[in-house]
N, C-alpha and C positions, 0 to 999 in steps of 0.2 A: 231253493232260493233263500239266501240269508236274510235274517231280520235286519231292519235298519236300526242304527244306533239312535239314541235320544237326540243327539245333535243333528243327525241326518234327517230325522223326522221333522224337527223344528225348521231346518233349512227348506225342506220340501214344502211344508205347509205355508211358509212365507211366500212362496211362488204361486200358490193356489188361492184364488179369491174366495174368501169366506168358508174354506174348509177348516175343520178343527179336529182335534183328537178327541176321541171318546173311548177311553180305556185302551184296548189293543186294536182299535179301528180308527179310520178317518171317516169323516162324515160331513155332508152338506145338505141343507134343506133349500129347495127351490120352491118359489111360490109363483103361480100363474094366474091369469085373469079368470080362467074357466077350467072346469074338469077336463074338457076335451083337449085343451092346450097341455095340461099335465100328462094326459095319456099320450099325446103326440110326442112329448119329450121322452117318455119312457120308450116309445117305439123307435125314436131316433137314436137313443143310446144303446139299445139292444144289440145292433150289429157291431158296435165297437167292443162290447163285452164279449160277444161271441168270437170275434176276430182275435181278441187277446186271450181267449180261453180262460177268462177271469170274470166271474159273474157276481155282481154286487147284490147286496140285500137292498131291495127297493120297497119302500113303504109309501103308499099313496092314500091320502084322505082328501077328497074333493079336489081342490086346486093346489094342494101341497104334495111335493114328492121329496122324500128323504132318501139319499143314497148313502149307504154304508159299505166301506171297503175294508177287507182284511184278507190276508192269505192264511186261510185256516190250516192248511197242512204244514205251514211254517210256524204257526202259533202267534201270529201278530202282523205287524205292518212291514211290508217289503216294497221293493222298487216296483213290483207289479201293481200295487195299489196306487202309488203316486203317479205312475205312468198312465193308468186308466183314468184317474181323476183329471189329469192334464188333458187327455183326449176328450173327455166329457166337456171340459171347459172350452176347448177349441171348437167343439160341435155346437155349443150354445152361446147365446149372448145374454143369458139370464143374469 
């Protein structure tokens, strides 16, 4: 899968609420009321990642979850990343 151009990345990020670029990845932090809500969120997005065969880096500390997406075999950000980010956004109302 080809890498997105700088322009394409910027366009895609404008469509995604509170996602930002972090080097060669895109990233978003979610904050929940409790630890269990954060874990429920992780469990809710796991099937999306599995269905897409694209697995994010997930970092959880108490009520905070940071999702980081990159297509490692392509060496950066591809449509796979923005498509999964969009599905995660559709799944949540955070």
